[in-house]
N, C-alpha and C positions, 0 to 999 in steps of 0.2 A: 823766288825772283832771280832772274839772270842778272848778274852784276857786270854790266857792259860786256866785256870780253871774258869775264870770269864766270865759270859755271861750277857750282858746288852742290853736293847732295843735300836734300832737304833736311837731313838730320845733323847737319853741321852746326855746332854750337857757335854763338856769337864770339866767344873767346878764341875760336879756331879760325875765324875769318881774317883775311889780311886787311890792312887799312884801306886799300882801294875799294874793297867790297863794302866796308862800313861807310865810307864816304858816299858811295853810290846809293846805298840804302837810305842814308840821311838826306841826300840831295834829291833823289828821284823816286824814292819809295813813298808808300802811303802808310797809314796807321797799321794796316795788316802787316806790312813789311817791317815796321818798327817794333812790333810787339816782342819778338825775341830779344832785341836789344834793351827794350824797356824793362822786361822781366829780369834779365841778367844784371843790368845796372842797378835796379832797385834792390836786389838781394844784397849787393855790396857796393853802395854808392861811393865808397872811397877806394874801391878795388882797382885792379889793373884795367879792366874793360871800361869802367866809368872814366878813369883818367885818360884812357886812349880816346874815348868819344869826345871828352872835353878838349883834348889837344887837337883833335881833327876838326871840330867845329871852329876852333880858333885859327887853325892853319888854313882851312878852306871855308871861308865864310859863305854860307848858303842863305839866299834870300828867304827871310821869314822863319827858317828852321834853326839857324845857329843860336839866335837869342832864346828861342823856345827851349832847346835842349840844354843850354847853359843854365837857365832859370830852373828847369825841372831837376837837373842834377844837384843844384845848390839846395833846393827844397828837400830833396831826398837826403842829402848830407846833414842838413839841420835836424831833420826828424830822427836820423840815426844817432845823433850825438847823445851820449848819456847825460841826463839832467838830474841834479839832486832833487829828490822829492821826499816828502814826509806826509804821512797820513794825518788827518785832522786830529785824531785821538792822540797821536804822538806829539803833535804840536801843543795840544792842550796840556799834556803831561810835562813837556819842556818848560812851559811857563808856570807850572806848579798849581794848576787848578783841577778841581774835580768836576765831573759832569754836573753834580748838584750845584756847584758854585756858578758854572756857566749858565745852567738853567735859570738860576735866580737872576743873574744879570740880564738874561734875554727875556725873562718873563714867560718861560715855557717850562714844561715838565722835564725831569731828568731823563725819562724814557724817550722824550722827543729829541733830546740832545744825543742820546745813544743812537737813535735811528738816523739822525742827521749825519753823524760821524761815519755811518756805514753806507750812506746813500752814494750811488755811483754818479748821479746827476743832480746838481744843485742849481738853484737860481743864483744869479750873481748877488742879488740883494740878501738872500739868506746867508750866503758865504760871507758877505761883507759884515752882516750883523753878528755872525758867529765869531769872526776875527776881531771885531770891535769888542765883544765880550771878553776876549782873551787879551785885549790891550794891543792888538796888532792892527795893521792896515792892509787892505787889499790893493795890490798894484797890478794893473793889467797892461800888457805890452802888445801892440799890434805890429805887424810887419808890413811896411810899405816899400816895395822894391827891395833895396839893400839896406834901408834904414829901419831901426826900431822906433816906434812911436808910442810913448807912454800915454795911455788913456787915463784921464783924470776922473776919479770917482769921488763922491762926497766922503769926507772923513767921518768915521764914527757910525753909530747906529742910525738907521733910517726911521726908527720909531722910538717912542718913549713909553715904556711899559708902566702901567698903573699898578699900584699895590694890589696883590692878590690876582693879577691877571695871568692868564695862561697862554694867550696868543698876542702876537704883535699887532698893532694897528697899522693900517695902510698909511703911508706918508700923508700927513695933512688931515687925517681923519681921526676922530676920537674913537676909543675903544667902544664896542657895543656894550650896553648895560646888561648885566645878568640879573635875572630875577631868581630869588631863592625858592 
């Protein structure tokens, strides 16, 4: 893209562009023109280029795009922030329980607890039940604009296991009977 009266080779990196060229790309460009900026800013959302883009959209408000770029940069920065995390098995160990103890509380087998702790994708209800067996609660937060909104979930287990049962019942339904 020719930037108004500025002409740069196609291999010019976004970091090398002067502010006037970036403003022109943001204001008059399309998604194709934005891609180099998007890729460079996403690699380092707190870096000099991302800061320059943020400062330029604030200094030169552009109809429709300034707010878009500001929100996108903020989301990239939030995603890039390191967050403390712990694996389910580590949390279980921290509260001092074995897989067998959790299995008994949940009414499932120890091997099912082992599989659950290694699973990459869990249902919210399964995670809530697992945490309830640990004596913990699940707290979920949604992001609405600039505000965090806590989503309220039922406290505790969503089922009541029967003695000798291996699977949880669906909420409000009795466990199926087993015939020996």
